PyMOL Python script that loads the backbone (N, CA, C, O; Angstrom):
from pymol import cmd

cmd.read_pdbstr("""\
ATOM      1  N   MET A   1      28.305 -37.884 -21.135  1.00  0.00           N
ATOM      2  CA  MET A   1      28.217 -36.773 -20.227  1.00  0.00           C
ATOM      3  C   MET A   1      27.767 -37.306 -18.871  1.00  0.00           C
ATOM      4  O   MET A   1      26.854 -38.128 -18.787  1.00  0.00           O
ATOM      5  N   ALA A   2      28.422 -36.827 -17.806  1.00  0.00           N
ATOM      6  CA  ALA A   2      28.064 -37.252 -16.462  1.00  0.00           C
ATOM      7  C   ALA A   2      26.765 -36.578 -16.045  1.00  0.00           C
ATOM      8  O   ALA A   2      26.409 -35.517 -16.557  1.00  0.00           O
ATOM      9  N   THR A   3      26.070 -37.203 -15.117  1.00  0.00           N
ATOM     10  CA  THR A   3      24.757 -36.694 -14.723  1.00  0.00           C
ATOM     11  C   THR A   3      24.846 -35.427 -13.862  1.00  0.00           C
ATOM     12  O   THR A   3      23.880 -34.669 -13.783  1.00  0.00           O
ATOM     13  N   ASN A   4      25.987 -35.192 -13.222  1.00  0.00           N
ATOM     14  CA  ASN A   4      26.086 -34.027 -12.357  1.00  0.00           C
ATOM     15  C   ASN A   4      26.743 -32.838 -13.036  1.00  0.00           C
ATOM     16  O   ASN A   4      27.145 -31.889 -12.362  1.00  0.00           O
ATOM     17  N   GLU A   5      26.857 -32.870 -14.333  1.00  0.00           N
ATOM     18  CA  GLU A   5      27.454 -31.780 -15.083  1.00  0.00           C
ATOM     19  C   GLU A   5      26.440 -31.251 -16.090  1.00  0.00           C
ATOM     20  O   GLU A   5      25.646 -32.014 -16.641  1.00  0.00           O
ATOM     21  N   SER A   6      26.469 -29.969 -16.324  1.00  0.00           N
ATOM     22  CA  SER A   6      25.602 -29.411 -17.351  1.00  0.00           C
ATOM     23  C   SER A   6      26.458 -28.553 -18.264  1.00  0.00           C
ATOM     24  O   SER A   6      27.491 -28.023 -17.854  1.00  0.00           O
ATOM     25  N   TYR A   7      26.024 -28.426 -19.488  1.00  0.00           N
ATOM     26  CA  TYR A   7      26.740 -27.639 -20.472  1.00  0.00           C
ATOM     27  C   TYR A   7      25.928 -26.381 -20.770  1.00  0.00           C
ATOM     28  O   TYR A   7      24.744 -26.454 -21.101  1.00  0.00           O
ATOM     29  N   LEU A   8      26.565 -25.261 -20.650  1.00  0.00           N
ATOM     30  CA  LEU A   8      25.932 -24.001 -20.995  1.00  0.00           C
ATOM     31  C   LEU A   8      26.947 -23.226 -21.802  1.00  0.00           C
ATOM     32  O   LEU A   8      27.850 -22.603 -21.244  1.00  0.00           O
ATOM     33  N   SER A   9      26.806 -23.262 -23.085  1.00  0.00           N
ATOM     34  CA  SER A   9      27.737 -22.608 -24.004  1.00  0.00           C
ATOM     35  C   SER A   9      29.173 -23.073 -23.762  1.00  0.00           C
ATOM     36  O   SER A   9      30.099 -22.264 -23.814  1.00  0.00           O
ATOM     37  N   GLY A  10      29.365 -24.344 -23.503  1.00  0.00           N
ATOM     38  CA  GLY A  10      30.698 -24.894 -23.307  1.00  0.00           C
ATOM     39  C   GLY A  10      31.233 -24.725 -21.895  1.00  0.00           C
ATOM     40  O   GLY A  10      32.394 -25.053 -21.649  1.00  0.00           O
ATOM     41  N   PHE A  11      30.442 -24.233 -20.968  1.00  0.00           N
ATOM     42  CA  PHE A  11      30.853 -24.013 -19.577  1.00  0.00           C
ATOM     43  C   PHE A  11      30.345 -25.183 -18.750  1.00  0.00           C
ATOM     44  O   PHE A  11      29.138 -25.363 -18.592  1.00  0.00           O
ATOM     45  N   ARG A  12      31.289 -25.994 -18.214  1.00  0.00           N
ATOM     46  CA  ARG A  12      30.915 -27.187 -17.471  1.00  0.00           C
ATOM     47  C   ARG A  12      30.918 -26.881 -15.977  1.00  0.00           C
ATOM     48  O   ARG A  12      31.896 -26.358 -15.444  1.00  0.00           O
ATOM     49  N   VAL A  13      29.825 -27.208 -15.314  1.00  0.00           N
ATOM     50  CA  VAL A  13      29.697 -26.968 -13.882  1.00  0.00           C
ATOM     51  C   VAL A  13      29.451 -28.294 -13.180  1.00  0.00           C
ATOM     52  O   VAL A  13      28.522 -29.026 -13.520  1.00  0.00           O
ATOM     53  N   ASN A  14      30.278 -28.591 -12.216  1.00  0.00           N
ATOM     54  CA  ASN A  14      30.074 -29.767 -11.389  1.00  0.00           C
ATOM     55  C   ASN A  14      29.106 -29.360 -10.286  1.00  0.00           C
ATOM     56  O   ASN A  14      29.491 -28.672  -9.340  1.00  0.00           O
ATOM     57  N   ARG A  15      27.864 -29.781 -10.402  1.00  0.00           N
ATOM     58  CA  ARG A  15      26.813 -29.316  -9.491  1.00  0.00           C
ATOM     59  C   ARG A  15      27.045 -29.765  -8.053  1.00  0.00           C
ATOM     60  O   ARG A  15      26.780 -29.003  -7.124  1.00  0.00           O
ATOM     61  N   SER A  16      27.524 -30.957  -7.856  1.00  0.00           N
ATOM     62  CA  SER A  16      27.725 -31.418  -6.479  1.00  0.00           C
ATOM     63  C   SER A  16      28.831 -30.611  -5.798  1.00  0.00           C
ATOM     64  O   SER A  16      28.721 -30.294  -4.614  1.00  0.00           O
ATOM     65  N   MET A  17      29.886 -30.279  -6.527  1.00  0.00           N
ATOM     66  CA  MET A  17      30.949 -29.466  -5.946  1.00  0.00           C
ATOM     67  C   MET A  17      30.453 -28.040  -5.681  1.00  0.00           C
ATOM     68  O   MET A  17      30.802 -27.431  -4.670  1.00  0.00           O
ATOM     69  N   LEU A  18      29.644 -27.522  -6.592  1.00  0.00           N
ATOM     70  CA  LEU A  18      29.073 -26.193  -6.418  1.00  0.00           C
ATOM     71  C   LEU A  18      28.162 -26.156  -5.193  1.00  0.00           C
ATOM     72  O   LEU A  18      28.234 -25.214  -4.404  1.00  0.00           O
ATOM     73  N   ALA A  19      27.319 -27.149  -5.025  1.00  0.00           N
ATOM     74  CA  ALA A  19      26.420 -27.212  -3.874  1.00  0.00           C
ATOM     75  C   ALA A  19      27.220 -27.374  -2.582  1.00  0.00           C
ATOM     76  O   ALA A  19      26.913 -26.731  -1.579  1.00  0.00           O
ATOM     77  N   GLY A  20      28.229 -28.219  -2.602  1.00  0.00           N
ATOM     78  CA  GLY A  20      29.066 -28.396  -1.412  1.00  0.00           C
ATOM     79  C   GLY A  20      29.774 -27.116  -1.023  1.00  0.00           C
ATOM     80  O   GLY A  20      29.865 -26.783   0.159  1.00  0.00           O
ATOM     81  N   GLY A  21      30.274 -26.402  -2.009  1.00  0.00           N
ATOM     82  CA  GLY A  21      30.929 -25.123  -1.724  1.00  0.00           C
ATOM     83  C   GLY A  21      29.963 -24.104  -1.164  1.00  0.00           C
ATOM     84  O   GLY A  21      30.315 -23.339  -0.266  1.00  0.00           O
ATOM     85  N   ALA A  22      28.743 -24.086  -1.685  1.00  0.00           N
ATOM     86  CA  ALA A  22      27.737 -23.154  -1.176  1.00  0.00           C
ATOM     87  C   ALA A  22      27.366 -23.478   0.265  1.00  0.00           C
ATOM     88  O   ALA A  22      27.199 -22.574   1.083  1.00  0.00           O
ATOM     89  N   VAL A  23      27.237 -24.763   0.578  1.00  0.00           N
ATOM     90  CA  VAL A  23      26.922 -25.177   1.948  1.00  0.00           C
ATOM     91  C   VAL A  23      28.062 -24.795   2.891  1.00  0.00           C
ATOM     92  O   VAL A  23      27.816 -24.251   3.967  1.00  0.00           O
ATOM     93  N   LEU A  24      29.282 -25.070   2.506  1.00  0.00           N
ATOM     94  CA  LEU A  24      30.427 -24.718   3.355  1.00  0.00           C
ATOM     95  C   LEU A  24      30.544 -23.206   3.540  1.00  0.00           C
ATOM     96  O   LEU A  24      30.894 -22.743   4.625  1.00  0.00           O
ATOM     97  N   THR A  25      30.260 -22.448   2.508  1.00  0.00           N
ATOM     98  CA  THR A  25      30.292 -20.989   2.612  1.00  0.00           C
ATOM     99  C   THR A  25      29.227 -20.509   3.595  1.00  0.00           C
ATOM    100  O   THR A  25      29.492 -19.627   4.413  1.00  0.00           O
ATOM    101  N   GLY A  26      28.039 -21.075   3.522  1.00  0.00           N
ATOM    102  CA  GLY A  26      26.968 -20.722   4.442  1.00  0.00           C
ATOM    103  C   GLY A  26      27.311 -21.048   5.880  1.00  0.00           C
ATOM    104  O   GLY A  26      27.076 -20.241   6.779  1.00  0.00           O
ATOM    105  N   VAL A  27      27.869 -22.235   6.100  1.00  0.00           N
ATOM    106  CA  VAL A  27      28.269 -22.638   7.446  1.00  0.00           C
ATOM    107  C   VAL A  27      29.375 -21.718   7.960  1.00  0.00           C
ATOM    108  O   VAL A  27      29.359 -21.323   9.125  1.00  0.00           O
ATOM    109  N   GLY A  28      30.316 -21.380   7.115  1.00  0.00           N
ATOM    110  CA  GLY A  28      31.389 -20.464   7.521  1.00  0.00           C
ATOM    111  C   GLY A  28      30.858 -19.086   7.871  1.00  0.00           C
ATOM    112  O   GLY A  28      31.331 -18.460   8.820  1.00  0.00           O
ATOM    113  N   ALA A  29      29.878 -18.607   7.112  1.00  0.00           N
ATOM    114  CA  ALA A  29      29.286 -17.298   7.397  1.00  0.00           C
ATOM    115  C   ALA A  29      28.565 -17.311   8.736  1.00  0.00           C
ATOM    116  O   ALA A  29      28.668 -16.354   9.503  1.00  0.00           O
ATOM    117  N   VAL A  30      27.835 -18.384   9.025  1.00  0.00           N
ATOM    118  CA  VAL A  30      27.127 -18.490  10.306  1.00  0.00           C
ATOM    119  C   VAL A  30      28.128 -18.560  11.451  1.00  0.00           C
ATOM    120  O   VAL A  30      27.937 -17.904  12.475  1.00  0.00           O
ATOM    121  N   LEU A  31      29.180 -19.334  11.298  1.00  0.00           N
ATOM    122  CA  LEU A  31      30.195 -19.428  12.348  1.00  0.00           C
ATOM    123  C   LEU A  31      30.920 -18.102  12.544  1.00  0.00           C
ATOM    124  O   LEU A  31      31.218 -17.718  13.675  1.00  0.00           O
ATOM    125  N   GLY A  32      31.202 -17.410  11.459  1.00  0.00           N
ATOM    126  CA  GLY A  32      31.850 -16.103  11.560  1.00  0.00           C
ATOM    127  C   GLY A  32      30.971 -15.086  12.272  1.00  0.00           C
ATOM    128  O   GLY A  32      31.456 -14.310  13.095  1.00  0.00           O
ATOM    129  N   ALA A  33      29.671 -15.090  11.955  1.00  0.00           N
ATOM    130  CA  ALA A  33      28.749 -14.174  12.621  1.00  0.00           C
ATOM    131  C   ALA A  33      28.628 -14.504  14.107  1.00  0.00           C
ATOM    132  O   ALA A  33      28.561 -13.601  14.941  1.00  0.00           O
ATOM    133  N   ALA A  34      28.600 -15.787  14.436  1.00  0.00           N
ATOM    134  CA  ALA A  34      28.531 -16.186  15.848  1.00  0.00           C
ATOM    135  C   ALA A  34      29.794 -15.754  16.586  1.00  0.00           C
ATOM    136  O   ALA A  34      29.718 -15.279  17.719  1.00  0.00           O
ATOM    137  N   GLY A  35      30.945 -15.915  15.958  1.00  0.00           N
ATOM    138  CA  GLY A  35      32.191 -15.484  16.575  1.00  0.00           C
ATOM    139  C   GLY A  35      32.245 -13.987  16.785  1.00  0.00           C
ATOM    140  O   GLY A  35      32.699 -13.518  17.829  1.00  0.00           O
ATOM    141  N   ALA A  36      31.782 -13.235  15.799  1.00  0.00           N
ATOM    142  CA  ALA A  36      31.759 -11.773  15.927  1.00  0.00           C
ATOM    143  C   ALA A  36      30.820 -11.344  17.045  1.00  0.00           C
ATOM    144  O   ALA A  36      31.126 -10.402  17.776  1.00  0.00           O
ATOM    145  N   ALA A  37      29.680 -12.018  17.194  1.00  0.00           N
ATOM    146  CA  ALA A  37      28.743 -11.694  18.276  1.00  0.00           C
ATOM    147  C   ALA A  37      29.370 -11.983  19.635  1.00  0.00           C
ATOM    148  O   ALA A  37      29.179 -11.218  20.580  1.00  0.00           O
ATOM    149  N   MET A  38      30.114 -13.075  19.740  1.00  0.00           N
ATOM    150  CA  MET A  38      30.783 -13.397  21.009  1.00  0.00           C
ATOM    151  C   MET A  38      31.848 -12.369  21.349  1.00  0.00           C
ATOM    152  O   MET A  38      31.984 -11.977  22.508  1.00  0.00           O
ATOM    153  N   VAL A  39      32.601 -11.928  20.356  1.00  0.00           N
ATOM    154  CA  VAL A  39      33.631 -10.905  20.594  1.00  0.00           C
ATOM    155  C   VAL A  39      32.985  -9.608  21.056  1.00  0.00           C
ATOM    156  O   VAL A  39      33.460  -8.982  22.004  1.00  0.00           O
ATOM    157  N   CYS A  40      31.908  -9.199  20.397  1.00  0.00           N
ATOM    158  CA  CYS A  40      31.211  -7.964  20.788  1.00  0.00           C
ATOM    159  C   CYS A  40      30.665  -8.065  22.202  1.00  0.00           C
ATOM    160  O   CYS A  40      30.767  -7.108  22.971  1.00  0.00           O
ATOM    161  N   ALA A  41      30.090  -9.198  22.558  1.00  0.00           N
ATOM    162  CA  ALA A  41      29.553  -9.381  23.909  1.00  0.00           C
ATOM    163  C   ALA A  41      30.674  -9.317  24.946  1.00  0.00           C
ATOM    164  O   ALA A  41      30.504  -8.704  26.000  1.00  0.00           O
ATOM    165  N   ALA A  42      31.802  -9.935  24.662  1.00  0.00           N
ATOM    166  CA  ALA A  42      32.924  -9.915  25.604  1.00  0.00           C
ATOM    167  C   ALA A  42      33.467  -8.501  25.772  1.00  0.00           C
ATOM    168  O   ALA A  42      33.769  -8.086  26.891  1.00  0.00           O
ATOM    169  N   LEU A  43      33.596  -7.757  24.676  1.00  0.00           N
ATOM    170  CA  LEU A  43      34.097  -6.378  24.761  1.00  0.00           C
ATOM    171  C   LEU A  43      33.118  -5.466  25.486  1.00  0.00           C
ATOM    172  O   LEU A  43      33.531  -4.599  26.256  1.00  0.00           O
ATOM    173  N   ALA A  44      31.823  -5.654  25.247  1.00  0.00           N
ATOM    174  CA  ALA A  44      30.827  -4.834  25.929  1.00  0.00           C
ATOM    175  C   ALA A  44      30.842  -5.100  27.433  1.00  0.00           C
ATOM    176  O   ALA A  44      30.743  -4.166  28.228  1.00  0.00           O
ATOM    177  N   THR A  45      30.963  -6.358  27.821  1.00  0.00           N
ATOM    178  CA  THR A  45      31.022  -6.699  29.236  1.00  0.00           C
ATOM    179  C   THR A  45      32.267  -6.119  29.883  1.00  0.00           C
ATOM    180  O   THR A  45      32.196  -5.570  30.983  1.00  0.00           O
ATOM    181  N   ALA A  46      33.402  -6.236  29.216  1.00  0.00           N
ATOM    182  CA  ALA A  46      34.647  -5.691  29.766  1.00  0.00           C
ATOM    183  C   ALA A  46      34.576  -4.176  29.880  1.00  0.00           C
ATOM    184  O   ALA A  46      35.029  -3.611  30.875  1.00  0.00           O
ATOM    185  N   GLY A  47      34.019  -3.515  28.884  1.00  0.00           N
ATOM    186  CA  GLY A  47      33.880  -2.064  28.934  1.00  0.00           C
ATOM    187  C   GLY A  47      32.959  -1.615  30.041  1.00  0.00           C
ATOM    188  O   GLY A  47      33.246  -0.639  30.734  1.00  0.00           O
ATOM    189  N   ARG A  48      31.853  -2.316  30.217  1.00  0.00           N
ATOM    190  CA  ARG A  48      30.915  -1.986  31.284  1.00  0.00           C
ATOM    191  C   ARG A  48      31.569  -2.164  32.656  1.00  0.00           C
ATOM    192  O   ARG A  48      31.395  -1.322  33.537  1.00  0.00           O
ATOM    193  N   ASP A  49      32.310  -3.238  32.840  1.00  0.00           N
ATOM    194  CA  ASP A  49      33.017  -3.462  34.103  1.00  0.00           C
ATOM    195  C   ASP A  49      34.072  -2.397  34.351  1.00  0.00           C
ATOM    196  O   ASP A  49      34.252  -1.954  35.486  1.00  0.00           O
ATOM    197  N   TRP A  50      34.775  -1.979  33.294  1.00  0.00           N
ATOM    198  CA  TRP A  50      35.808  -0.950  33.437  1.00  0.00           C
ATOM    199  C   TRP A  50      35.192   0.383  33.856  1.00  0.00           C
ATOM    200  O   TRP A  50      35.730   1.072  34.723  1.00  0.00           O
ATOM    201  N   VAL A  51      34.061   0.749  33.239  1.00  0.00           N
ATOM    202  CA  VAL A  51      33.396   2.006  33.585  1.00  0.00           C
ATOM    203  C   VAL A  51      32.914   1.965  35.029  1.00  0.00           C
ATOM    204  O   VAL A  51      33.025   2.959  35.747  1.00  0.00           O
ATOM    205  N   ARG A  52      32.383   0.835  35.458  1.00  0.00           N
ATOM    206  CA  ARG A  52      31.898   0.713  36.846  1.00  0.00           C
ATOM    207  C   ARG A  52      33.031   0.783  37.857  1.00  0.00           C
ATOM    208  O   ARG A  52      32.806   1.192  38.997  1.00  0.00           O
ATOM    209  N   SER A  53      34.244   0.394  37.471  1.00  0.00           N
ATOM    210  CA  SER A  53      35.364   0.383  38.405  1.00  0.00           C
ATOM    211  C   SER A  53      36.038   1.744  38.540  1.00  0.00           C
ATOM    212  O   SER A  53      36.910   1.914  39.392  1.00  0.00           O
ATOM    213  N   ARG A  54      35.660   2.696  37.733  1.00  0.00           N
ATOM    214  CA  ARG A  54      36.275   4.027  37.782  1.00  0.00           C
ATOM    215  C   ARG A  54      35.849   4.761  39.044  1.00  0.00           C
ATOM    216  O   ARG A  54      34.709   4.625  39.486  1.00  0.00           O
ATOM    217  N   GLU A  55      36.771   5.550  39.636  1.00  0.00           N
ATOM    218  CA  GLU A  55      36.435   6.353  40.806  1.00  0.00           C
ATOM    219  C   GLU A  55      35.508   7.495  40.433  1.00  0.00           C
ATOM    220  O   GLU A  55      34.545   7.782  41.144  1.00  0.00           O
ATOM    221  N   ILE A  56      35.803   8.146  39.313  1.00  0.00           N
ATOM    222  CA  ILE A  56      34.991   9.265  38.839  1.00  0.00           C
ATOM    223  C   ILE A  56      34.209   8.787  37.619  1.00  0.00           C
ATOM    224  O   ILE A  56      34.808   8.309  36.656  1.00  0.00           O
ATOM    225  N   PRO A  57      32.890   8.907  37.640  1.00  0.00           N
ATOM    226  CA  PRO A  57      32.089   8.451  36.489  1.00  0.00           C
ATOM    227  C   PRO A  57      32.425   9.242  35.226  1.00  0.00           C
ATOM    228  O   PRO A  57      32.803  10.410  35.313  1.00  0.00           O
ATOM    229  N   PRO A  58      32.292   8.626  34.067  1.00  0.00           N
ATOM    230  CA  PRO A  58      32.584   9.300  32.798  1.00  0.00           C
ATOM    231  C   PRO A  58      31.741  10.557  32.583  1.00  0.00           C
ATOM    232  O   PRO A  58      32.211  11.503  31.950  1.00  0.00           O
ATOM    233  N   THR A  59      30.512  10.591  33.091  1.00  0.00           N
ATOM    234  CA  THR A  59      29.685  11.786  32.915  1.00  0.00           C
ATOM    235  C   THR A  59      30.295  12.980  33.635  1.00  0.00           C
ATOM    236  O   THR A  59      30.261  14.099  33.123  1.00  0.00           O
ATOM    237  N   VAL A  60      30.853  12.748  34.820  1.00  0.00           N
ATOM    238  CA  VAL A  60      31.493  13.842  35.566  1.00  0.00           C
ATOM    239  C   VAL A  60      32.727  14.331  34.807  1.00  0.00           C
ATOM    240  O   VAL A  60      32.968  15.535  34.715  1.00  0.00           O
ATOM    241  N   LEU A  61      33.503  13.398  34.266  1.00  0.00           N
ATOM    242  CA  LEU A  61      34.682  13.789  33.488  1.00  0.00           C
ATOM    243  C   LEU A  61      34.283  14.584  32.247  1.00  0.00           C
ATOM    244  O   LEU A  61      34.953  15.552  31.888  1.00  0.00           O
ATOM    245  N   ALA A  62      33.208  14.183  31.599  1.00  0.00           N
ATOM    246  CA  ALA A  62      32.752  14.902  30.408  1.00  0.00           C
ATOM    247  C   ALA A  62      32.260  16.299  30.774  1.00  0.00           C
ATOM    248  O   ALA A  62      32.534  17.259  30.053  1.00  0.00           O
ATOM    249  N   GLN A  63      31.539  16.423  31.881  1.00  0.00           N
ATOM    250  CA  GLN A  63      31.069  17.740  32.315  1.00  0.00           C
ATOM    251  C   GLN A  63      32.241  18.648  32.655  1.00  0.00           C
ATOM    252  O   GLN A  63      32.228  19.834  32.323  1.00  0.00           O
ATOM    253  N   ARG A  64      33.258  18.095  33.319  1.00  0.00           N
ATOM    254  CA  ARG A  64      34.450  18.872  33.663  1.00  0.00           C
ATOM    255  C   ARG A  64      35.168  19.350  32.403  1.00  0.00           C
ATOM    256  O   ARG A  64      35.570  20.510  32.316  1.00  0.00           O
ATOM    257  N   ALA A  65      35.327  18.463  31.435  1.00  0.00           N
ATOM    258  CA  ALA A  65      36.007  18.836  30.193  1.00  0.00           C
ATOM    259  C   ALA A  65      35.219  19.901  29.433  1.00  0.00           C
ATOM    260  O   ALA A  65      35.810  20.816  28.860  1.00  0.00           O
ATOM    261  N   LEU A  66      33.894  19.791  29.423  1.00  0.00           N
ATOM    262  CA  LEU A  66      33.073  20.790  28.748  1.00  0.00           C
ATOM    263  C   LEU A  66      33.194  22.148  29.440  1.00  0.00           C
ATOM    264  O   LEU A  66      33.297  23.180  28.777  1.00  0.00           O
ATOM    265  N   ARG A  67      33.180  22.144  30.760  1.00  0.00           N
ATOM    266  CA  ARG A  67      33.335  23.397  31.508  1.00  0.00           C
ATOM    267  C   ARG A  67      34.687  24.039  31.217  1.00  0.00           C
ATOM    268  O   ARG A  67      34.767  25.252  31.019  1.00  0.00           O
ATOM    269  N   GLU A  68      35.757  23.232  31.189  1.00  0.00           N
ATOM    270  CA  GLU A  68      37.093  23.752  30.891  1.00  0.00           C
ATOM    271  C   GLU A  68      37.168  24.303  29.463  1.00  0.00           C
ATOM    272  O   GLU A  68      37.805  25.327  29.217  1.00  0.00           O
ATOM    273  N   ALA A  69      36.517  23.620  28.538  1.00  0.00           N
ATOM    274  CA  ALA A  69      36.515  24.094  27.145  1.00  0.00           C
ATOM    275  C   ALA A  69      35.776  25.422  27.027  1.00  0.00           C
ATOM    276  O   ALA A  69      36.198  26.304  26.278  1.00  0.00           O
ATOM    277  N   ARG A  70      34.679  25.568  27.761  1.00  0.00           N
ATOM    278  CA  ARG A  70      33.941  26.832  27.725  1.00  0.00           C
ATOM    279  C   ARG A  70      34.774  27.976  28.309  1.00  0.00           C
ATOM    280  O   ARG A  70      34.785  29.078  27.760  1.00  0.00           O
ATOM    281  N   VAL A  71      35.470  27.717  29.420  1.00  0.00           N
ATOM    282  CA  VAL A  71      36.317  28.739  30.035  1.00  0.00           C
ATOM    283  C   VAL A  71      37.437  29.133  29.080  1.00  0.00           C
ATOM    284  O   VAL A  71      37.723  30.320  28.919  1.00  0.00           O
ATOM    285  N   ALA A  72      38.075  28.147  28.444  1.00  0.00           N
ATOM    286  CA  ALA A  72      39.159  28.434  27.502  1.00  0.00           C
ATOM    287  C   ALA A  72      38.644  29.212  26.298  1.00  0.00           C
ATOM    288  O   ALA A  72      39.310  30.129  25.818  1.00  0.00           O
ATOM    289  N   SER A  73      37.472  28.854  25.813  1.00  0.00           N
ATOM    290  CA  SER A  73      36.897  29.558  24.671  1.00  0.00           C
ATOM    291  C   SER A  73      36.582  31.003  25.035  1.00  0.00           C
ATOM    292  O   SER A  73      36.850  31.919  24.257  1.00  0.00           O
ATOM    293  N   SER A  74      36.020  31.201  26.203  1.00  0.00           N
ATOM    294  CA  SER A  74      35.703  32.554  26.654  1.00  0.00           C
ATOM    295  C   SER A  74      36.966  33.391  26.811  1.00  0.00           C
ATOM    296  O   SER A  74      36.992  34.558  26.420  1.00  0.00           O
ATOM    297  N   ALA A  75      38.014  32.798  27.382  1.00  0.00           N
ATOM    298  CA  ALA A  75      39.277  33.519  27.543  1.00  0.00           C
ATOM    299  C   ALA A  75      39.879  33.876  26.194  1.00  0.00           C
ATOM    300  O   ALA A  75      40.377  34.986  26.009  1.00  0.00           O
ATOM    301  N   GLY A  76      39.838  32.953  25.262  1.00  0.00           N
ATOM    302  CA  GLY A  76      40.353  33.226  23.918  1.00  0.00           C
ATOM    303  C   GLY A  76      39.568  34.319  23.225  1.00  0.00           C
ATOM    304  O   GLY A  76      40.147  35.181  22.565  1.00  0.00           O
ATOM    305  N   TRP A  77      38.252  34.290  23.369  1.00  0.00           N
ATOM    306  CA  TRP A  77      37.403  35.306  22.753  1.00  0.00           C
ATOM    307  C   TRP A  77      37.689  36.684  23.350  1.00  0.00           C
ATOM    308  O   TRP A  77      37.774  37.675  22.625  1.00  0.00           O
ATOM    309  N   GLN A  78      37.836  36.741  24.668  1.00  0.00           N
ATOM    310  CA  GLN A  78      38.134  38.018  25.320  1.00  0.00           C
ATOM    311  C   GLN A  78      39.499  38.554  24.889  1.00  0.00           C
ATOM    312  O   GLN A  78      39.655  39.755  24.664  1.00  0.00           O
ATOM    313  N   ALA A  79      40.475  37.673  24.775  1.00  0.00           N
ATOM    314  CA  ALA A  79      41.803  38.102  24.328  1.00  0.00           C
ATOM    315  C   ALA A  79      41.749  38.609  22.890  1.00  0.00           C
ATOM    316  O   ALA A  79      42.391  39.607  22.565  1.00  0.00           O
ATOM    317  N   TRP A  80      41.005  37.947  22.042  1.00  0.00           N
ATOM    318  CA  TRP A  80      40.893  38.375  20.647  1.00  0.00           C
ATOM    319  C   TRP A  80      40.208  39.742  20.568  1.00  0.00           C
ATOM    320  O   TRP A  80      40.646  40.626  19.831  1.00  0.00           O
ATOM    321  N   ARG A  81      39.139  39.900  21.331  1.00  0.00           N
ATOM    322  CA  ARG A  81      38.424  41.184  21.319  1.00  0.00           C
ATOM    323  C   ARG A  81      39.305  42.310  21.858  1.00  0.00           C
ATOM    324  O   ARG A  81      39.277  43.429  21.346  1.00  0.00           O
ATOM    325  N   ALA A  82      40.098  42.001  22.910  1.00  0.00           N
ATOM    326  CA  ALA A  82      40.992  43.028  23.458  1.00  0.00           C
ATOM    327  C   ALA A  82      42.059  43.417  22.444  1.00  0.00           C
ATOM    328  O   ALA A  82      42.437  44.585  22.357  1.00  0.00           O
ATOM    329  N   GLU A  83      42.540  42.456  21.686  1.00  0.00           N
ATOM    330  CA  GLU A  83      43.586  42.726  20.689  1.00  0.00           C
ATOM    331  C   GLU A  83      43.047  43.510  19.508  1.00  0.00           C
ATOM    332  O   GLU A  83      43.712  44.413  19.001  1.00  0.00           O
ATOM    333  N   HIS A  84      41.839  43.168  19.066  1.00  0.00           N
ATOM    334  CA  HIS A  84      41.305  43.779  17.852  1.00  0.00           C
ATOM    335  C   HIS A  84      40.471  45.030  18.093  1.00  0.00           C
ATOM    336  O   HIS A  84      40.146  45.741  17.143  1.00  0.00           O
ATOM    337  N   SER A  85      40.126  45.306  19.316  1.00  0.00           N
ATOM    338  CA  SER A  85      39.331  46.510  19.557  1.00  0.00           C
ATOM    339  C   SER A  85      40.219  47.698  19.980  1.00  0.00           C
ATOM    340  O   SER A  85      39.748  48.834  20.037  1.00  0.00           O
ATOM    341  N   SER A  86      41.488  47.433  20.271  1.00  0.00           N
ATOM    342  CA  SER A  86      42.371  48.534  20.670  1.00  0.00           C
ATOM    343  C   SER A  86      42.821  49.303  19.441  1.00  0.00           C
ATOM    344  O   SER A  86      43.141  48.695  18.419  1.00  0.00           O
ATOM    345  N   PRO A  87      42.851  50.616  19.518  1.00  0.00           N
ATOM    346  CA  PRO A  87      43.309  51.401  18.363  1.00  0.00           C
ATOM    347  C   PRO A  87      44.823  51.320  18.217  1.00  0.00           C
ATOM    348  O   PRO A  87      45.561  51.636  19.150  1.00  0.00           O
ATOM    349  N   ASN A  88      45.271  50.904  17.068  1.00  0.00           N
ATOM    350  CA  ASN A  88      46.709  50.780  16.802  1.00  0.00           C
ATOM    351  C   ASN A  88      47.140  51.759  15.764  1.00  0.00           C
ATOM    352  O   ASN A  88      48.318  51.804  15.409  1.00  0.00           O
TER     353      ASN A  88
END
""", "prot")
cmd.dss("prot")
cmd.show_as("cartoon", "prot")
cmd.util.cbc("prot")
cmd.orient("prot")
């Protein structure tokens, strides 16, 4: 029996290959996490630059859309009440 193998109910494990695979998996996970962090940083920077380059700030656009939605909702409610309150 080789020194780097163990027997457990007939299951042979090459310990050096197992350790090497674990090390490579760990290194790959660290590199993957570093790559994901770089991608997120690049996207955040690009998004921030895009927002700053806009003529109208996003908050103003959101306020305008909310105001329009409220007006449309009020108009719809008034139309519904006019339709359902009339005697037919």
